[in-house]
N, C-alpha and C positions, 0 to 999 in steps of 0.2 A: 538567651539564645539556645534553641534545642539542639541536641546532639544528633547528627544524621545517623540513620541506621547503617548506611553504606556511603562512603565518601565518593565524591565525583571521580577521583583518580582510580578507584577500585573497580573499574569497569573496562570491558572490551566492547567492541561494536561489531555487529553483523548486519547485513542488508541485502536487498535484491534489486537495487538501482531504482527503487520506487519509494521505499521506506527503510527504516533502520531501527534496530533494537539494541539496548544496552544490556550487557550480561555482566553481573557482579562476580567477584572472585569466589563467592560462596555458592555460585551456580544459580542465582536468582535473576530472572529477567524482570527488571523493575522499571523499564521505560520502553514503550512502543506505541507509535501512532499507526492507525490503520484506517483506510488502505494506503494512504500516501503519507509522506513525511510531514506534510503540513495539515494533515487531518487531525481530528481529536484523538486523544490517547485511548488505548484500551488497557495499558498498564502504566501507572504513574506513581508507583510506590516510592520512587525516588523523590517525588515532590510532596507526598503525603503518605506516611507509613501506616496510617489507619484506614484510609478510604481509597487510596490511589489504585490498588489492584497490582497483582504480581503473578509470576509463573515460577513456582519454587520446586526444586528437586533437592531433597536433603537426605544424604546417607546417614544411617545410624552408626556413626563412627565417633570415637572419643577423641575430641580435640584434633581433628585432622589438619594437616598442613594444606593450604589452598595454593594451587599453582594454576596459572593461565598462560597459554601460548597459542599462536596461530599455527595451523598446518602450514608448513613453509610455502611462501609465495602465493598465499590465498587469503581470503577473508572468512575462512572456516575456522571457528574458534573452538579450542579445546580447554576445558576446565577440569582440574584434577583435585581429588581429595586423597590424601596419603596418610596412612597410619601403619604401625607395625602389625596390627590385627587384620588389616585389609585395605585395599585401595580401589578407587573407581574413577571414572571420567565420563564427562558428557560432551558430546560434539554438538555444537549449535551452528546452524546455518539457515540462510534464506535463499533458495536457488534462484539465480538470476534468469531472465527470460530465455536466453539461449540454452542454459542448462536444462530448463523445463522442457524446451522443444526437443532437445537431444534425448531426454529421458522419456519422452512421450507423455508428458503431463502438462495440463493447461493451467490449472488453478494455482494461484500464488499461495505460499505456505511458509510456516516456520517449523523447522524440524529440530527435535531434540532426541539424540540417541545416546543412551546410557550404557556403559560397559563396565563390568567388574574386571580389574586387572590383577587382583591378588585377594585370596581369601573368599569368603562369602559375606555379602553385604545386603542388608535390608534398607530399602528407600521409602521415603514418604514424598509423594507428589501432591501439590495443591495448585490449582489454576483458578485464579479469581479475577477474571476480566471485569473491568469497570469502564463502560463505554461513555462517550461524550464528556471527556475530561472528568471522569469519576462522578458524573451526575446521574448515570443510568446503570442500575444494577440489573443484569439480564436475567431472564427466565432460563431455566435449564431443563432440557428434555433429553431422555434417552433416545439414541439412534443406533443403528447397526454399527458396532465397533467403537462406539464412543458416545458423545453428548453434543447437543446443539445449544449454543448460547444465543438467545434472542433478545435484542433490545428494541427500543422504539424505532431506530433507523438503521440498525446494523445487526446481522446475524453471522456468527462464526460457528464452525464445528471443530471439535477436538476428538481425534481418533487415536487409538493406542494399541500396542501389542499386549497390554495387560488390562484386566478389568478396571473400569472406572466407577467411582462411587459418586452418584449425582447428589449434590448438596444445594443449599439455598445460595444462589448466585455464584456457585463454584463447582468444581469437580475435583475429586481426590483419588488417590490410589496408594496402596501399600504393597510392596512386592519385594521378593528376595531373589538375588542372582548369585550364582557361583562364578568362579574365575572363568573368563572367556565368554560368558553369557551376556546378552544385550536385551534391552527393551527400548522402545521408541514411542514418541509422542509427536503428533503432527497437528498443528493449529492452522486453520486456513479458512478461505471463503466458504460460504455455505454450499456453493456449487461443487466443492471439491469431492471427488469420489474417493472412497476409502482406499489408501495405499496398503500394500503388504510389505513384508521384509524386503523382497527383491526390489520393489519400487523405491523404498527409502534408500537402499544401498545405491541404486542407479542414480538417484538424485544427488546423493552425496558425491559420487564419483564424477558426475557430470559437472557439478558446481566447482569441484576442485580443479578439474581439467580446464574449465572455462576461465577461472581466475589465472591459472598458470599460463594459459594461451595469451590472455591479454597482457600480462606482465612481461611475457617474452618479447613483446614488441619494443620494449625500452631499449634505447641506445646507450644508456648510462652505464659506465664501467668503472667509475672512479671510486675514491675513498667514501667511507660511510655508506656503502651501497645498501646494506641491509636496512639502515634507518631511512634512507631515501626511498627505497622500494615500499617500505611500510607506509610512508607518507603518501606515495602515489596511490597505493591501494586504498588508503583512507579517503583521499580526494575522489577517487572513482566511486566510492560508496555514496558520496554526496551529489553525484550527477544523476540526472533522470534519464533512464534509457528511453522513455517514451517521448519526452519533450526536448531534451538537450540542455535544459537549465541546470544550474549548479547551486546547491544550497550553501549558505554561509556556515551553518553548523547543523548538527542533527537534533538539537534540543531547544527548549524554551525555558526561560525563567530560572536557570541555574545562576546563582548570584555572583556578582563581581566582588562582593564582601559579604561574609556570612552574617545574617541578621539584617542586612541592608535592603535598600529599595531599588538598587541598580540591577533589575532582573528583567531581561529583555527576550523577545522571541526572535530567534535567528533562522527559523525554518522557511526561508524565502531566498530568492535570488537577488542579491545586491549586484548591480551592474559592475561596481568596483571590484568586489571580491571575486566574482565570477571571471572577470577579465584577467585578474592576477592569476587565477587558477589555470586559465587557458595558457598563460605565459609559462607556468610550471610544466604543464603537460607538453608544450612544444619543446621545452628544454630536454625533456626525457624521451622525446620521440613519439609521443601519442598525438598524432595529428587528427584522428577521427573525432576526438572529443572537441577539439577546436572548431572543426568544420560544423559539427552538430550544434554547438553553442551559437555560432554566427548565423546559422539559419534561424535559430530561435530568436536571437536579438534582432535580426533583420525583420522578422515578422512583427516584433514589438514597435519598431520604428515605423513600419508601414501602417500600423494601427493608430499611431499617435497623430497629433495635429496641434495647431495653434502655437501657444507659447512654450510648450514643453514637449520636445521631440522624444524625450526619454524620461521615465520615472526613475526614482532612486532605487526602488526595489519592486519586485513582482512576485506574485504567487508562482509556484513552480510550473503551473500550466500556462503562465503568461498573462493571466487575468490580474486585475487590481488586487493587492493584498487585503486581507481582512483588517477591519478597523481594530486599533488597539483597545483591549478591554481587560478587566481584572477578574480573576476567578477567585472570588472571596471565600468559597467553600474549601479551598485547598490551603493546607497549613504552610506550604512552601518548604524548600530544602533548608534544613537547619533553621526553620522558623523565619526564613527570608520572604518577606511580603512587601508589596503585593505580588501574586503570581500573575504574570501578564501573558496574553496571547495577542497576536497581531503586533504591528510596530508603527508608532506614530511618525517615525522618521520618514515614512513614505510621503508625507506632506511637506518635507523640508526642501530647501534648495541646497544642493551640494554640487557645486560646479566642477569639482575634481573628476567626476565620473566620466566626463568626455575624454579626458586625458588618458585614463586607464583603458577605456574601451578602444580608442584609436591607437594607442601603443600596442595593445595585443593584436589589433587588426593588421597593423603594419607588419608585425613579426609573422603573423599567420600568412600574409601574402608573400613575405620574403622567403619563407620556407615551406610554403604550401601552394595550392592552386591560385591562379590570378583572380583578383576580385572581378565579379561580373559587372556589367554596365549599370544595372539597377542598384547593385550594392554601392557602386561609386557615387551614384546620385544621392543615396542616403548619407554617405559620408560627407558630401558637400553640404548637405542641409545641416548636419551637426556642426560643421566648421562655421557656417554662417551664424548659427545660434551662439557659438562661443564668442565670435567677434562682437556680436551685439550685447553680450552679457558679462564679459569677463571682469569688468570693473565693479560689479555689484558684490555686496556682502553675501555670505552664506553660512551654513552650519558646520562646514568642514567635514573632513573624513571621519572625525570622532563624533559627529552628529550631536553637537552641543545643543542642549535644550535651553540655553540662554538666548539673548537677542543675537541676530545674525551680525557677523563681523567680517572684516577683510582679512582672511587667513592666508598665510604664505603658501601653504601646501596647495590650496585650491587655485591660487594664482599661477603657481608653477605648473600644475596639471593642465590648466588652460593653455599655457605655452606648449606643453607636450602635445596636446590635441592638434594645434596648428603645425607644429614641427613635423609630427608623424604624417599628417595629411600631405604636407609639402613633399616629404621624402617619398611617400607612396606615389604621388602624382609623377614625380621625376623618374622613379624606378620603373613604373609601368607605362610611362608616356601618356598619362591620362589628362583630359582637359580640365584646367582649373585656372582661376585668376591668381597665379602664383605671386605676382608682385604685391597685390593687395594683401594676400595671406601673409607674405613675408613681412610686410610693414606692420601688420597687427602682432605677429609673433615678436618682432623686435621691440614693439612698444611695451608688450608685457614684460619682456626681459629688462628693459630700462626701468620700469616701475618697480620690479622686484629689487634690483640693485640700488635703487635710489631710496625707497620707502620702507624697506623691510629689514633694516639693519639696526643693531643696538647703538644708541646714540653715543655711548662712551667706548664700548669695546669693539664695535664694528662687525660682530658676527651676525648671522641671520637670526631673526626672531619669529615668534609664532604669528603675530599679526601686525598690521600696518601701524606704525607709531608706538608699538609696545616694546617691552623689554623681556618678557617671559619667553621661555623656550618650549619646544614641542618636539617630541620624538618623531613626528611625521616629517620633520626636516631631514631626517636620515634618507629620505627618498630622493633628495636633490641630486647627489651624484649617481644614484642608481638609475635615474631616468635621463642622465647626461645633461642636466641643466647646467651643472658646474663641474669643473674638473675635480676629481677626487683628491688632488694634491694642491688645489688652489689655496693660497694663504688664508683667505676669508673662510673658505670651507673648513680648513683645519682648525681655525679658531672656533668655529661652530661645533665641530666634532668634539673638541676638548671641553667646551662649555657644556655640551650634552652629557659627556662623561662625568663631569664634576657635579652637575645639578640634577640629572635625571637617572643616573645609574647607581646601583648599589650591588657591587660584587656580581655582576652579570645579570642582575635583575634590572630591567629598564622600565621606567614609568612613562606614561604618555605625556603628561604635563603636570604642572603644579598649580595652574590657574583655575579660577572659578568656571564651572561648566553648567551652572544652573540647577544642580542636583545636590541633595543632602548626602552626607557621609563620604567615606573614602572608597577607593577601589584598589585592587592589587596591581602588581607589575604586569605589563602587557607582554605576553610571550613573543608575539610577532616582532616587537621592537628589539628584543635580544638578538634575533637573527639579522634584522636590518643593520644593527650596530656592528655585528661581527663582519658582515659583508663590507660595510664602510671602512672598517679597520683594514681589511684585506686590500681593498682598492687604494687605500692610502699607503700601502706598503708595510703596514704594521702586522706582519704575518704571525709572529708569535702571540701577540695580544689577540688577534683574530681567532687563532686556533683555540686559545684558552676560553674565550667567550663562547665559541661554538660548542666546545666540550661541555661547558656549564649549561648551555641552553639545551643540549641533548639530554643532560641529566634531569631537566625539568619535565621530560616526558614521563608517563607512567610506566608500569612494568611491561606494557605491550608496545611502547613507542608511540603512544597517542598523546597529543598536546591539547590542553584546554586553552580557553581564551586568555586566562590570566593565572597568576600564582600569588599566594600570600607571602608573607615575610619568611616563611619556612620553605618556600618553593613548592607548596602543595597546591594542586590544581583548584582553580576557581573559574566560574563563568561557564558558558555553554561549551559543549564537549561532544566529540572533538571538533575543533574549529579549523575551517579550511585555510583561513589567512595565515595561521601560524605554520601549518604544514607546508604551504607553498613558499613562505619566507625561508623556512629551513632548507627546502630544496634549492632555492636560489643561492643562499649563502654557501651551502655545501658544494654546489656546482662550481661557483666562482673560486672558492678557496682551493678546491681540488686542482683546478687549472693553474692557479698561482704557485702551488706547492710542487707541481710537476710540469714545467714549461714544455717538456717534450711531448706531453700528452696532447693529442689533437682530436677532440670529439667531433662528431659529424655536425653537431649544432653549434653555431657560432653567433653570439649576440651582436 
């Protein structure tokens, strides 16, 4: 197994609500897709240190200490190099659409502004974009103020406040700054006009103001506020300003176990994950994101037909996702192969997605504008689909690549779909066959209580007739299928604690999933577990598990999909599902610890 040049957790993220870049603690941008989050990479050094491409800025300082932090309440990232001889920092940002409009700039861009804060420092800059997932080395030509990178299907330009050295497939620079002096580099679309110092500063100020303006809409004032707001800002980075869709994560093929084959592409909108994200936004007071997403998903339902009213996942623009394929020319993070793009889960049956979608739709209608007539017609169609198919096997929330089975989580989420549709109809006095829907809902509940219990111990199990556990069962009280203090549920919670938990690390399952190798602990499940403990009245245990879960974040408060046995990040990064699960757990536990607190949002 190869040693990664930079680990997953040694990164921050910046973005412009269309794509996102990872910035390592040493100041290297080693991951960026362009022009969209689900486009091919232009920098992929994180996945192949030899050919992936990177944007490096390196000060000539002896063994500097590396620090990273966000400009408070923003997604503007500050990376610092500190020594006794001199210190410097680079501000990295990608101005979002409103910031560009405010600054009078149209073209999208990545800005890097270097400043010396102590002493005199010499820097080396090297920008080596590699287009089309590192299959296309661009030609480089001089232009006024910089260079143009021209590939077969993409052209970008890099302009700077210092002279650039045109190289084969790259641009470089060497420059020296004294204390208080700055230099900047702007990489963007070929149509970008060359900015000057005033334009760069204006974009920086506008982006900072826009992030703070957005975050100021939050109604959350509880405990762990700094961590909750960082999670909200991270979720916002994964939303598309253009489409309203929400990506599951910013990356592809970062492994669930180093050297293993569990390497997936999460740069798409999963109906499940996006619905959960909307739920988190609503809890924090961000209603516009919920409304934008429902317009997007409503268009998907209108475009569908036949047996499948919804796909499992979509490309960010709402089209069908790219077919899963392997990039054999890339070495993979820490030698983890194959490197995959696209996701074959799009062809699976996952019946739980209807429950997550209708649960978030119900809450959006409860705390936002009333559902329109056409929207209600779409909901009715989804409900009828659930009634017709809830008894069928599927691949479950974990997208098992083994044969379809009857999973408890999917069955319960079908119950949720019917339950929330019934509640919505009653709340808004909407026309619906409520008697028939209620009978179907009750039939699902009876099936769960009868057929998904351990034959000896009586607690809930992963699948019908089985004995194994599944951390997805932690959702049962969270979606109000079962009381959080029901004796059967408490047995289940204790069994999960004994069999799937390891000192705050929670594993999804121990059963066969059709794949070789192992995976890490699933960070989302740690926060589900903490919230279940809190709902069961075990507040001290819940606080400790939540504290351990928060410690699994990296130095910037970002969560990866999984962690290894040392609690080091694994998998795609940052992952929306983990951040929203943390928000939910923190929100609920804060209320339980302070009963006098009355937030404006009530579940």
